[in-house]
C-alpha positions in Angstrom: 37.0 -1.6 -20.2 34.8 -4.0 -18.2 36.9 -6.6 -16.4 36.1 -9.1 -13.7 32.3 -8.9 -14.1 31.5 -12.2 -15.8 28.9 -13.2 -13.2 27.1 -10.0 -13.2 27.1 -9.8 -17.0 25.7 -13.3 -17.3 22.9 -12.5 -14.9 22.0 -9.3 -16.7 22.3 -10.9 -20.2 19.8 -13.6 -18.9 17.3 -10.9 -17.8 17.6 -9.1 -21.1 17.0 -12.3 -23.0 14.0 -13.2 -20.8 12.5 -9.7 -21.4 12.9 -10.1 -25.2 10.4 -13.2 -25.0 8.0 -11.5 -22.7 9.2 -12.4 -19.2 9.6 -9.2 -17.1 12.6 -8.7 -15.0 13.8 -6.3 -12.3 17.2 -6.0 -10.7 18.7 -3.4 -8.5 22.5 -3.2 -8.4 23.7 -2.0 -4.9 27.2 -1.1 -4.1 29.6 1.7 -2.8 30.4 4.7 -4.9 32.8 3.8 -7.7 32.3 0.0 -7.5 31.2 -0.2 -11.2 27.3 0.0 -11.1 27.2 2.6 -13.9 29.7 0.7 -16.0 27.4 -2.4 -15.7 24.5 -0.4 -16.8 26.4 0.9 -19.8 27.4 -2.6 -20.7 23.7 -3.6 -20.4 22.8 -0.8 -22.7 25.2 -2.1 -25.3 23.9 -5.6 -24.9 20.1 -4.5 -25.1 20.0 -5.0 -28.9 16.6 -5.1 -30.4 15.1 -3.3 -27.5 13.9 0.3 -26.9 15.8 2.0 -24.0 14.3 4.3 -21.5 17.1 5.9 -19.4 17.3 8.3 -16.4 19.9 9.4 -14.0 19.4 10.8 -10.5 21.2 13.9 -9.5 21.4 15.8 -6.2 20.5 19.0 -8.0 17.2 17.5 -9.3 16.2 15.5 -6.3 13.6 18.0 -5.3 12.2 18.6 -8.8 8.8 17.1 -8.8 8.6 14.0 -11.1 11.7 15.4 -12.9 13.3 11.9 -13.1 10.0 10.2 -14.2 9.7 12.7 -17.1 13.3 12.1 -18.1 12.6 8.3 -18.1 9.1 8.3 -19.8 9.6 11.1 -22.3 10.0 8.7 -25.4 6.9 6.7 -24.2 4.6 9.8 -23.8 3.3 9.4 -27.3 1.1 6.6 -25.9 -0.3 8.6 -23.0 -3.7 8.9 -24.4 -4.0 5.1 -25.0 -3.9 4.3 -21.3 -7.0 4.6 -19.1 -8.1 8.3 -18.9 -8.1 8.8 -15.2 -4.5 7.3 -15.1 -3.5 9.5 -18.1 -4.9 12.6 -16.3 -2.9 11.8 -13.2 0.3 11.2 -15.0 -0.1 14.2 -17.2 -0.7 16.4 -14.3 2.3 14.9 -12.4 4.6 15.6 -15.4 3.1 19.1 -15.8 1.9 18.2 -19.3 -1.7 19.3 -18.6 -3.5 21.5 -16.1 -5.7 18.9 -14.4 -6.1 17.8 -10.7 -3.3 15.5 -9.8 -3.8 12.0 -8.6 -2.4 10.3 -5.6 1.0 8.6 -5.7 -0.7 5.2 -6.5 -2.7 6.7 -9.5 0.6 7.9 -10.9 2.3 4.6 -10.3 -0.5 2.8 -12.0 -0.3 5.2 -15.0 3.5 4.5 -15.1 2.8 0.8 -15.2 0.2 1.2 -18.0 2.3 3.4 -20.1 5.3 1.2 -19.8 3.3 -1.8 -20.8 1.8 0.0 -23.8 5.2 1.2 -24.9 6.5 -2.4 -24.7 3.7 -3.8 -26.9 5.7 -2.9 -30.1 9.2 -3.7 -29.0 10.9 -5.0 -25.8 11.9 -2.2 -23.4 15.0 -1.9 -21.2 14.7 0.7 -18.4 18.1 1.8 -17.1 18.2 4.0 -14.1 21.5 5.2 -12.7 22.0 6.7 -9.2 18.5 5.7 -8.4 19.0 6.8 -4.8 19.1 10.4 -6.1 15.8 10.3 -7.9 13.1 12.6 -6.6 11.1 10.6 -4.3 7.7 10.8 -6.2 9.5 9.5 -9.3 11.0 6.6 -7.4 7.6 5.7 -5.8 6.0 5.6 -9.2 8.9 3.5 -10.7 8.7 1.0 -7.7 4.9 0.6 -8.0 5.3 -0.4 -11.7 8.3 -2.6 -11.0 6.4 -4.7 -8.4 3.7 -5.5 -10.9 5.8 -6.3 -14.0 5.3 -10.0 -14.7 4.7 -10.9 -18.4 5.7 -7.8 -20.2 8.8 -7.6 -22.3 10.4 -5.1 -19.9 13.6 -5.3 -17.9 14.3 -2.7 -15.2 17.9 -2.3 -14.1 18.6 0.3 -11.4 21.8 1.3 -9.7 21.7 2.4 -6.1 24.5 3.5 -3.7 24.8 1.3 -0.7 23.7 2.7 2.6 21.6 5.5 1.1 17.8 5.2 1.9 15.7 5.0 -1.2 12.2 3.7 -2.2 14.0 1.6 -4.7 15.9 -0.5 -2.0 13.0 -0.4 0.4 10.5 -2.1 -1.9 11.6 -5.6 -1.7 12.8 -5.8 -5.3 15.5 -8.2 -6.4 19.0 -7.0 -5.4 22.4 -7.7 -6.7 25.3 -6.6 -4.4 28.1 -5.4 -6.5 31.4 -6.1 -4.8 35.0 -5.2 -5.4 37.1 -6.8 -8.2 39.2 -9.8 -7.5 43.1 -9.3 -7.2 43.5 -10.6 -10.8 40.8 -8.4 -12.1 42.3 -5.5 -10.3 45.6 -5.9 -12.0 43.9 -6.2 -15.4 42.1 -3.0 -14.9 45.1 -1.0 -13.8 47.1 -2.5 -16.7 44.4 -1.6 -19.2 44.5 2.1 -18.0 48.3 2.1 -18.8 49.2 2.6 -15.2 52.7 1.2 -14.6 52.7 -0.5 -11.3 54.6 -3.6 -10.2 52.9 -6.7 -8.9 53.5 -5.8 -5.2 52.1 -2.2 -5.8 49.0 -3.7 -7.4 48.5 -6.1 -4.6 48.9 -3.2 -2.0 46.5 -1.2 -4.1 43.8 -3.9 -4.2 44.2 -4.5 -0.4 43.7 -0.9 0.3 40.7 -0.3 -2.0 39.0 -3.7 -1.7 38.9 -3.9 -5.5 36.8 -0.8 -6.0 37.4 0.0 -9.8 37.1 3.8 -9.5 39.5 3.8 -6.4 41.9 1.6 -8.3 42.1 3.9 -11.3 42.3 7.1 -9.3 44.6 6.1 -6.6 47.0 4.3 -8.9 48.6 7.8 -9.5 48.3 8.7 -5.8 51.1 6.5 -4.4 52.0 9.1 -1.8 48.6 8.4 -0.1 49.2 4.6 0.0 52.8 5.0 1.2 51.5 7.2 4.1 49.5 4.3 5.5 50.7 1.5 7.6 51.0 -1.9 6.0 47.7 -3.7 5.7 45.7 -0.5 6.6 42.7 0.0 4.3 42.1 3.2 2.4 38.8 4.7 3.6 37.1 4.5 0.2 35.1 6.4 -1.0 35.9 9.1 1.6 39.5 8.8 0.6 38.5 8.9 -3.1 36.4 12.0 -2.5 39.6 13.8 -1.1 41.5 12.7 -4.2 38.9 14.6 -6.4 38.9 17.5 -4.0 42.8 17.7 -4.1 42.5 17.9 -7.9 40.1 20.7 -7.7 42.2 22.6 -5.2 44.9 22.9 -7.9 42.5 24.8 -10.2 42.4 28.6 -10.6 39.9 30.5 -8.4 37.8 31.2 -11.4 37.7 27.5 -12.5 37.0 26.5 -9.0 34.0 28.8 -8.8 32.7 27.7 -12.2 33.0 24.0 -11.0 31.0 24.8 -7.8 28.3 26.4 -10.0 28.2 23.3 -12.2 28.1 21.0 -9.1 25.0 22.9 -7.8 23.3 23.9 -11.0 22.8 20.7 -12.9 23.8 19.8 -16.4 22.4 22.9 -18.3 25.5 24.7 -19.6 23.6 27.8 -20.5 22.3 28.1 -16.9 25.8 27.5 -15.5 27.1 30.2 -17.8 24.5 32.7 -16.8 25.2 32.0 -13.0 28.9 32.2 -13.6 28.5 35.6 -15.3 26.6 36.9 -12.2 29.6 35.8 -10.1 31.9 37.6 -12.6 33.5 34.4 -13.7 33.9 33.2 -17.3 32.3 29.8 -17.8 35.2 28.9 -20.2 37.2 28.4 -17.0 35.5 24.9 -16.9 38.1 23.9 -19.5 40.6 23.7 -16.6 38.4 21.2 -14.8 38.0 19.2 -18.0 41.8 19.0 -18.2 42.1 17.3 -14.9 39.3 14.9 -15.8 36.7 16.1 -13.2 34.0 16.8 -15.8 33.2 17.0 -19.5 31.4 19.7 -21.5 29.7 18.6 -24.7 26.5 19.3 -26.5 25.5 22.1 -24.3 25.7 19.9 -21.2 28.1 19.6 -18.2 28.7 16.0 -17.1 30.7 15.2 -14.0 33.0 12.1 -14.4 31.1 10.6 -11.4 28.5 11.8 -8.9 31.2 11.3 -6.3 33.1 14.1 -8.0 30.2 16.5 -7.7 29.6 15.6 -4.1 33.2 15.9 -3.2 33.7 19.3 -4.8 30.5 20.7 -3.3 31.0 19.3 0.3 34.5 20.9 0.5 33.2 24.4 -0.3 32.7 26.9 2.7 29.0 27.5 3.6 29.2 31.1 2.6 30.5 30.2 -0.9 27.8 27.6 -1.3 25.1 30.2 -0.4 26.6 32.7 -2.9 26.5 30.0 -5.7 22.8 29.1 -4.8 21.9 32.9 -4.9 23.5 33.2 -8.4 21.8 30.1 -9.7 18.4 31.4 -8.4 18.9 34.7 -10.3 20.0 33.0 -13.4 17.0 30.6 -13.7 14.3 31.7 -16.1 11.1 33.3 -14.8 9.0 30.2 -15.5 11.3 27.9 -13.3 9.8 29.3 -10.1 10.2 26.0 -8.2 13.8 25.6 -8.7 14.4 29.2 -8.0 12.6 28.8 -4.8 14.8 25.8 -3.8 18.0 27.7 -4.5 16.8 30.7 -2.6 16.1 28.6 0.4 19.6 27.2 0.3 21.0 30.7 0.0 19.0 32.0 3.0 20.9 32.6 6.1 18.0 33.3 8.4 14.2 33.8 8.3 13.1 35.2 5.0 9.4 35.9 4.4 9.7 36.2 0.6 11.7 33.0 0.2 9.2 31.2 2.5 6.4 32.4 0.4 8.0 31.2 -2.8 8.6 27.8 -1.3 5.0 27.7 -0.1 3.8 28.4 -3.6 6.1 25.7 -5.0 4.9 23.2 -2.4 1.3 23.9 -3.5 2.1 23.3 -7.1 3.9 20.1 -6.2 0.9 18.9 -4.2 -1.5 19.6 -7.1 0.7 17.5 -9.3 0.7 14.6 -6.8 4.4 15.1 -5.8 3.6 14.9 -2.2 7.0 14.0 -0.9 8.5 17.0 -2.6 5.6 19.2 -1.4 6.3 18.1 2.2 9.9 19.0 2.0 9.1 22.5 0.5 6.4 23.2 3.1 8.9 22.2 5.9 11.6 24.5 4.4 9.1 27.3 4.1 8.2 26.8 7.8 11.9 27.1 8.8 12.3 30.3 6.9 9.0 31.8 8.2 9.5 34.9 10.5 6.0 34.6 12.0 5.5 31.5 14.3 1.9 31.1 13.2 2.9 30.9 9.5 5.5 28.3 10.5 2.9 26.3 12.2 0.6 26.2 9.2 3.3 25.2 6.9 4.5 22.5 9.2 0.9 21.1 9.3 0.8 21.3 5.5 4.1 19.5 5.4 2.7 16.8 7.6 -0.4 16.4 5.4 1.8 16.0 2.4 4.2 13.5 4.1 1.1 11.3 5.0 0.0 11.4 1.4 3.5 10.4 0.3 3.3 7.4 2.5 5.6 8.7 5.3 3.5 8.3 8.5 6.4 8.6 11.0 7.5 11.9 9.3 4.0 13.2 9.4 3.8 12.6 13.1 7.1 14.2 13.7 6.2 17.3 11.7 2.8 17.5 13.7 4.8 17.3 16.9 6.9 20.3 15.8 3.9 22.2 14.9 2.3 21.5 18.2 4.9 23.8 19.9 4.0 26.8 17.8 0.9 29.1 18.1 -2.2 27.5 16.4 -5.6 29.1 15.9 -8.6 26.8 16.5 -9.0 25.8 12.8 -5.3 24.7 12.6 -5.6 22.9 16.0 -8.5 21.0 14.5 -6.6 20.2 11.3 -3.7 18.9 13.3 -5.8 16.8 15.6 -7.8 15.4 12.5 -4.6 14.5 10.7 -3.1 12.8 13.8 -6.3 10.9 14.2 -6.2 9.8 10.6 -2.6 8.7 10.7 -3.1 6.8 13.9 -6.2 5.1 12.7 -4.5 3.8 9.5 -1.3 2.8 11.2 -2.7 1.0 14.1 -2.7 3.5 17.0 -6.5 3.4 17.1 -6.8 4.5 20.7 -4.8 7.6 19.9 -6.9 8.0 16.7 -10.1 8.0 18.7 -8.9 10.6 21.1 -7.5 12.9 18.4 -10.6 12.6 16.3 -12.9 13.4 19.2 -10.6 16.4 20.1 -10.6 17.6 16.6 -14.4 17.4 16.4 -14.7 19.5 19.6 -12.5 22.1 18.1 -14.6 22.4 14.9 -18.0 21.9 16.6 -18.8 25.7 16.8 -17.3 27.0 13.5 -17.6 24.0 11.2 -20.3 21.5 12.3 -20.2 19.5 9.0 -16.5 18.8 9.5 -17.0 17.9 13.2 -19.7 15.4 12.3 -17.3 13.6 9.8 -14.6 13.6 12.4 -17.0 12.1 15.0 -18.2 9.4 12.4 -14.6 8.4 11.9 -14.1 8.2 15.7 -17.1 5.8 15.8 -15.3 3.6 13.3 -12.1 3.8 15.4 -14.2 2.9 18.5 -15.7 -0.1 16.6 -12.1 -1.4 16.0 -11.4 -0.9 19.7 -14.7 -2.5 20.7 -15.2 0.7 22.8 -18.9 1.0 23.3 -18.7 4.0 25.7 -16.7 5.9 23.1 -19.3 5.0 20.4 -22.1 6.2 22.6 -20.4 9.5 23.3 -19.5 10.2 19.7 -23.1 9.4 18.6 -24.6 11.8 21.2 -22.3 14.6 19.9 -23.3 13.9 16.4 -27.0 14.1 17.5 -26.3 17.5 19.1 -24.7 18.9 15.8 -27.2 17.6 13.4 -29.5 20.7 13.5 -26.5 22.8 12.3 -25.2 20.3 9.8 -26.0 21.3 6.2 -23.8 19.6 3.7 -25.3 16.3 2.2 -22.3 14.1 2.5 -22.0 15.0 6.2 -25.6 14.5 6.9 -25.6 11.2 5.2 -22.5 9.9 6.9 -24.0 11.1 10.2 -27.1 9.0 9.6 -25.1 5.9 8.9 -22.7 6.5 11.7 -25.5 6.9 14.2 -27.1 3.7 13.0 -23.8 1.8 13.5 -23.4 3.3 16.9 -27.0 2.2 17.8 -26.1 -1.3 16.6 -22.9 -1.4 18.5 -24.5 -0.2 21.7 -27.5 -2.5 21.4 -30.1 0.1 20.8 -31.5 -0.6 17.5 -30.0 1.3 14.4 -30.8 -0.9 11.4 -33.8 1.1 10.2 -31.6 4.4 10.3 -28.9 2.7 8.2 -31.5 1.1 5.9 -33.2 4.5 5.4 -29.8 6.2 4.5 -28.9 3.6 2.0 -32.2 3.7 0.3 -31.9 7.4 -0.1 -28.7 7.2 -2.3 -29.0 7.9 -6.0 -26.7 5.4 -7.7 -26.0 8.0 -10.4 -25.6 11.0 -8.2 -22.4 12.7 -6.8 -23.0 11.7 -3.3 -21.8 8.2 -3.9 -18.4 9.4 -5.2 -17.7 11.7 -2.4 -14.5 10.5 -0.9 -15.9 10.4 2.7 -19.0 8.6 1.9 -17.5 5.4 0.3 -16.4 3.6 3.5 -19.8 4.2 5.2 -21.7 2.8 2.2 -19.9 -0.5 2.7 -20.1 -0.3 6.5 -23.8 0.3 6.3 -24.4 -2.8 4.0 -22.1 -4.9 6.4 -24.0 -3.9 9.5 -27.4 -4.7 8.1 -26.6 -8.3 7.3 -29.6 -8.5 5.1 -30.4 -9.0 1.5 -31.3 -6.3 -1.0 -30.6 -3.0 0.9 -27.8 -1.0 -0.7 -25.9 -3.9 -2.1 -25.7 -2.5 -5.6 -24.1 0.7 -4.3 -21.0 -1.3 -3.2 -20.0 -2.2 -6.7 -20.4 1.3 -7.8 -18.1 2.6 -5.0 -15.3 0.0 -5.6 -15.4 0.4 -9.4 -15.1 4.1 -9.1 -12.1 3.8 -6.6 -10.3 1.3 -8.9 -10.9 3.6 -11.9 -9.2 6.5 -10.0 -6.5 4.2 -8.6 -7.4 5.3 -5.1 -5.3 2.7 -3.3 -5.2 4.7 -0.1 -8.9 3.9 0.5 -9.1 0.6 -1.2 -7.6 -1.8 1.5 -10.3 -0.7 3.9 -13.1 -1.2 1.5 -11.8 -4.5 0.2 -11.7 -5.7 3.8 -15.4 -4.5 4.4 -16.5 -6.1 1.1 -14.7 -9.3 1.8 -16.3 -9.5 5.3 -19.7 -9.1 3.7 -18.9 -11.8 1.0 -17.7 -14.1 3.6 -21.1 -14.0 5.4 -22.7 -14.9 2.0 -22.1 -17.6 -0.5 -19.1 -15.8 -2.0 -16.2 -17.2 -0.1 -14.0 -17.5 -3.0 -14.4 -13.8 -3.8 -14.0 -12.9 -0.1 -10.6 -14.7 -0.2 -9.6 -12.7 -3.3 -10.6 -9.4 -1.7 -9.0 -10.1 1.7 -5.8 -11.2 0.0 -5.7 -8.1 -2.3 -6.6 -5.9 0.7 -3.8 -7.3 2.8 -1.3 -6.9 -0.1 -2.3 -3.3 -0.7 -2.3 -2.6 3.1 1.2 -3.8 3.4 2.2 -1.6 0.4 0.4 1.5 1.7 1.5 1.1 5.3 -2.0 0.7 6.6 -1.4 -1.5 9.6 -5.1 -1.4 10.9 -6.3 -2.5 7.5 -3.8 -5.3 7.4 -4.8 -6.6 10.8 -8.4 -6.5 9.6 -7.8 -8.4 6.4 -5.6 -11.2 8.2 -8.2 -11.5 10.9 -11.0 -11.9 8.2 -8.9 -14.4 6.3 -8.3 -16.5 9.4 -12.1 -16.5 10.2 -12.8 -17.6 6.6 -10.0 -20.3 6.6 -11.3 -21.7 9.9 -14.6 -22.5 8.3 -12.8 -24.2 5.3 -10.7 -26.3 7.8 -7.5 -24.9 6.4 -5.7 -25.2 9.7 -2.1 -24.1 9.0 -2.9 -20.9 7.1 -5.8 -20.2 9.6 -3.4 -20.3 12.6 -0.7 -18.3 10.7 -3.1 -15.4 9.8 -4.8 -15.4 13.1 -1.4 -15.2 14.8 -0.1 -12.3 12.7 -3.4 -10.4 13.1 -3.3 -10.9 16.9 0.4 -9.9 17.0 -0.5 -6.6 15.1 -3.6 -6.0 17.1 -2.5 -6.6 20.7 -0.1 -3.8 21.2 -2.4 -1.4 19.2 -5.5 -2.5 21.1 -7.3 -3.4 17.9 -9.8 -5.3 19.9 -12.2 -6.2 17.1 -9.4 -8.2 15.2 -8.3 -9.8 18.4 -11.9 -10.9 18.7 -12.0 -12.2 15.2 -8.7 -14.0 15.6 -10.0 -15.9 18.7 -13.3 -16.6 17.0 -11.4 -18.1 14.0 -9.5 -20.4 16.2 -12.6 -21.6 18.0 -14.4 -22.1 14.8 -11.5 -24.1 13.4 -11.5 -26.5 16.4 -15.3 -26.9 16.3 -15.3 -27.6 12.6 -12.5 -30.2 13.0 -14.4 -32.0 15.7 -12.4 -30.9 18.8 -15.2 -29.4 21.0 -13.0 -29.2 24.1 -10.4 -27.1 22.5 -13.1 -25.1 20.8 -14.8 -24.4 24.1 -11.4 -23.2 25.5 -11.0 -20.7 22.7 -14.6 -19.5 23.0 -14.2 -19.0 26.7 -11.1 -16.9 26.1 -13.1 -14.9 23.6 -16.0 -14.4 26.0 -13.7 -13.3 28.7 -12.1 -10.8 26.3 -15.6 -9.4 25.3 -16.5 -9.1 29.0 -13.2 -7.3 29.8 -13.8 -4.9 26.9 -17.5 -4.2 27.8 -18.6 -5.3 24.4 -22.3 -6.1 24.2 -22.9 -6.6 20.5 -24.7 -10.0 20.2 -23.2 -10.6 16.7 -19.7 -11.0 18.3 -20.8 -13.4 21.0 -19.6 -16.9 20.7 -22.5 -18.2 22.9 -24.2 -20.3 20.0 -20.8 -22.0 19.3 -20.2 -22.6 23.0 -23.7 -24.1 23.3 -22.9 -26.5 20.4 -19.5 -27.5 21.9 -21.1 -28.1 25.3 -23.7 -30.3 23.6 -20.9 -32.4 22.0 -19.2 -32.8 25.4 -22.5 -33.9 27.0 -22.9 -30.8 29.2 -26.5 -30.2 28.2 -27.6 -28.2 31.2 -24.8 -25.6 30.8 -25.5 -25.4 27.1 -29.2 -24.8 27.7 -28.3 -21.8 30.0 -26.0 -20.4 27.3 -28.7 -20.7 24.6 -31.4 -19.1 26.6 -29.2 -16.2 27.7 -28.1 -15.5 24.1 -31.7 -15.8 22.8 -32.8 -13.0 25.1 -30.0 -10.7 23.9 -30.8 -11.5 20.2 -34.4 -10.7 20.7 -33.5 -7.4 22.1 -31.5 -6.6 19.0 -34.2 -7.8 16.7 -32.0 -8.7 13.6 -32.8 -12.0 11.8 -29.1 -13.1 11.7 -28.7 -13.2 15.5 -32.3 -14.5 16.1 -31.7 -17.4 13.7 -28.5 -18.4 15.5 -30.3 -18.0 18.8 -33.2 -20.3 17.7 -30.7 -22.9 16.5 -29.1 -22.9 19.9 -32.4 -23.4 21.5 -33.1 -26.2 19.1 -29.9 -27.9 20.0 -30.5 -27.7 23.7 -34.3 -28.0 24.2 -36.3 -31.0 25.1 -37.6 -33.3 22.4 -41.1 -31.9 21.8 -39.8 -28.4 21.2 -37.3 -29.3 18.5 -39.4 -28.6 15.4 -40.6 -25.4 16.8 -37.2 -23.8 17.5 -35.7 -25.0 14.3 -38.7 -23.8 12.3 -38.2 -20.3 13.8 -34.5 -20.5 13.0 -35.2 -21.5 9.4 -37.7 -18.7 9.0 -35.2 -16.0 10.3 -32.5 -17.4 8.0 -34.8 -16.7 5.1 -34.3 -13.0 5.7 -30.5 -13.2 5.7 -27.8 -14.0 3.2 -25.6 -16.4 5.3 -25.8 -19.9 3.8 -23.1 -21.2 6.2 -25.2 -20.4 9.2 -28.3 -21.8 7.4 -26.4 -25.0 6.6 -25.3 -25.3 10.3 -28.9 -25.0 11.3 -29.8 -27.7 8.9 -27.0 -29.9 10.1 -28.1 -29.4 13.7 -31.7 -29.9 13.0 -31.0 -33.0 10.9 -28.7 -34.4 13.6 -31.5 -34.0 16.2 -34.0 -35.6 14.0 -31.8 -38.6 13.3 -31.3 -39.1 17.1 -35.1 -39.0 17.4 -35.1 -41.8 14.8 -36.9 -39.5 12.2 -34.7 -40.6 9.5 -36.7 -39.4 6.5 -37.1 -36.0 7.9 -33.4 -35.9 8.9 -32.4 -36.7 5.4 -34.2 -33.6 4.0 -32.1 -31.3 6.2 -28.9 -33.1 5.9 -28.9 -33.4 2.1 -29.3 -29.6 2.0 -26.5 -29.2 4.6 -24.0 -31.3 2.7 -24.8 -29.6 -0.6 -24.4 -26.1 1.0 -21.2 -26.9 2.9 -19.7 -28.5 -0.2 -20.7 -25.5 -2.4 -19.1 -23.1 0.1 -16.0 -25.2 0.5 -16.5 -25.8 4.2 -14.9 -29.2 4.0 -15.0 -30.2 7.7 -18.7 -29.2 8.0 -19.5 -31.1 4.8 -17.8 -34.2 6.1 -19.8 -34.0 9.4 -23.1 -33.5 7.6 -22.2 -36.4 5.2 -21.4 -38.6 8.2 -24.8 -37.8 9.8 -26.5 -38.5 6.5 -24.9 -41.9 6.2 -26.0 -42.6 9.7 -29.6 -42.3 8.4 -28.9 -44.9 5.8 -28.2 -42.7 2.9 -24.8 -41.9 1.2 -24.3 -38.2 0.4 -23.7 -37.2 -3.2 -20.6 -35.1 -2.8 -19.9 -32.3 -5.2 -16.6 -32.4 -7.1 -14.2 -29.5 -6.6 -15.3 -26.5 -8.5 -13.5 -24.6 -11.1 -13.0 -21.7 -8.6 -11.2 -23.9 -6.1 -8.5 -24.9 -8.6 -7.4 -21.3 -9.2 -5.3 -19.0 -7.1 -7.0 -15.9 -5.6 -5.4 -13.7 -8.4 -6.3 -16.1 -11.2 -9.9 -16.3 -9.8 -10.1 -12.5 -9.6 -8.9 -12.1 -13.2 -11.1 -15.0 -14.6 -14.2 -13.5 -12.9 -13.6 -10.0 -14.2 -13.0 -11.3 -17.8 -15.9 -13.7 -17.6 -18.2 -10.8 -16.6 -17.4 -9.0 -19.9 -14.6 -6.8 -19.1 -11.8 -6.4 -21.7 -8.2 -7.4 -20.8 -7.2 -3.7 -20.6 -10.2 -2.9 -18.3 -9.4 -5.8 -16.0 -5.8 -4.7 -15.9 -6.7 -1.1 -15.0 -9.1 -2.4 -12.3 -6.4 -4.6 -10.7 -3.4 -2.4 -11.2 -1.6 -4.9 -13.4 -0.5 -4.7 -17.1 -2.6 -6.2 -19.8 0.2 -8.7 -20.5 0.1 -9.9 -16.9 -3.6 -10.3 -17.1 -3.1 -12.5 -20.3 -0.4 -14.5 -18.5 -2.7 -15.4 -15.7 -5.6 -16.0 -18.1 -3.4 -18.6 -19.8 -2.9 -20.3 -16.6 -6.6 -20.3 -16.0 -7.3 -21.8 -19.3 -4.7 -24.6 -18.8 -6.0 -25.4 -15.3 -9.6 -25.6 -16.3 -9.1 -27.0 -19.8 -10.7 -24.1 -21.6 -9.8 -22.1 -24.7 -12.3 -19.1 -24.8 -13.9 -16.5 -22.6 -17.4 -17.9 -23.4 -16.3 -21.3 -22.0 -14.8 -19.4 -19.1 -18.0 -17.5 -18.3 -19.9 -20.8 -18.6 -17.6 -22.7 -16.3 -17.7 -20.0 -13.6 -21.5 -19.6 -13.8 -23.4 -20.6 -10.7 -24.7 -18.9 -7.6 -23.4 -15.4 -8.0 -20.7 -13.8 -5.9 -20.0 -10.3 -6.3 -16.4 -9.7 -7.4 -15.1 -6.3 -6.7 
């Protein structure tokens, strides 16, 4: 009987009702053992009329079975497996051991879970009920959490019960929580009375005070008055520890045979046939379980053994002597069928008393199978156990490194680092040392310890240089990228020199191609050319060939395009790379690429798309634990928002980016954060504050030894100085910058240099410098910089009383700034135009500006011709969620069709990835 839970029931009933009309809901019930979470789930199941139900229950015996819980949950929905995107279907089928195919990563399986649930709910609302979710195998829990975070407009409700204080992906995901507390005194009395326990009011009050209203404790301890009487007045009963002892005492009264059978059931799971075989090996009749049924510890029905509560199972098992537990595990391992090799390996490992080469080998094989299926958390634990049972130290070291690799792929960076530290104390041949260093470098680079990443990658490359030059080159390329984040030009130069030395022995196409781009980037960062090498590499790529889809190539395609800062070269390759990653649900790589793409878009006319990609990149970086990528996206957002004059969010994002970057020495994003603040002040007409920020930035660049002219704030400083009337100092800044820009020879820097000279030169030279600037701008894709040049040129022409000529430049500047959304700059250009005697024609806000980043992203994909399902798969959303946002787009823009949407969003194109 469910008493005293009116509030919880009303809340759950509301969620069920919302799901029936297409409003997704997620709720995690958190509370101590016995508090009534399972009862609330059963009540929800009874109330979920007109809904399909998908159910799963976590158990300790299945916690290391790869995707066991996910299969239990999704089994009725698998009839729709072939109706979700094929890459997702393949990843999920492999994870659930339904097909032999290469497994996807945890995000691909999560995306597939979302797609399958969404498809299953199209015909009828769905209630997902997951009990003891803290005991789910971790890969299943991660997939469920991924889907839960993205449910918005599907007729799906997820209710999960989790024991308080037990770590779980379900409670760590930021999902809505409901803390289930004890019953009130009145409800406690009702419960005891409903169970026909005859206790007086004083005894009920004492029982409530002792148990805190825990329902299971109330019922079980109502007959254990001796326990209560032994306690001093007002002393609380330690529930559930005391409750576990109650169950253990009940088990103590069983016969030895029944007690042994009970232990087998506690360790072996619910399969009665397996429990019977294991009992037989221990020379015990499984019928002895009837005694445990009699004292209400478990129930046997339909070929399954069900414990009254997981606390019962835990209590019975924890009380058993270690030697007895090992005997039970050994019997269960022997009783398992031949094809259940993974579970047999787990039980054998629990039965082992010391190093055991055969069991270590079986665990290693189980780990490999789990890794192939994408169950990386399970694989990590299996490799780690195999290492602990390995007689040979070198085998143990290899298995610990494998465990660390799987832990990293499971999203457990700290665990990966700890496993690598343990492996470091064991003998390691050169190839394993290189593997270890490479993984340490990768983990450090993605989680923010970029200095450590640089050192580890360089060390790993040195280890592999003689035996595996291709691998060494790729490691050195990653080291260059780490040095780029650190603004470490000396490290860049060293890594590039080592790549040069290895190139004669490098044979694989991906390695040679990445080496070309990395050396080009290094040359740009050290001020020694480089663009032609990047250009040549990008032009050599066949858009339909396999190279573009090689995992190590993708980041360098985008980086190469970004470093060129020019039109044409390689830009079509970026879309291909990102589309492929989205199709494969490769979220681990995606945040970095989204940042790179957004940076490129932010230097073109695609500011709205840049905001979309920065925002999604930041969201995915938080979800994947990629701290470096998060800092990058936040700094990029701040830089973009500065130009739009969005002061509050600019300062917020710049501050968070700097907070992340400073202790990790992510110098590049510190540089961008400072540049954003300076740009913000300059755009808002505060030249003195802007100059102070730019001087701080210049000092940071000098301290770091960064000589990349593209990062220098000299043109902005010259402009601020001109506004402050300090023309002589401004002229010195402009000339010094122009010399550096000419040495680099790229049109973007030379255009900015010529503008600075035009701002600070004598009157007769104005047209000459600005003509040069406009000519260089013609070979770049940066309309903001072009508009700033036109504004500066028009302002100088106006002051020289050449009003007609000034109007030509200022009209274009106003139009460009308006189109970009650079409001403060548009206002300044309009003011200059008014000063010539002409009023600017200001553009009304565009359709894009009325939409949120996610709405714009969805609208752009659909307007480009993608179907709802294609857009949903690309964005890791459900089709219903895409339709939900599309309805908002239509309402905001006053549209009713995709044809109208495409026409409304038409304009200067901005690539939307």
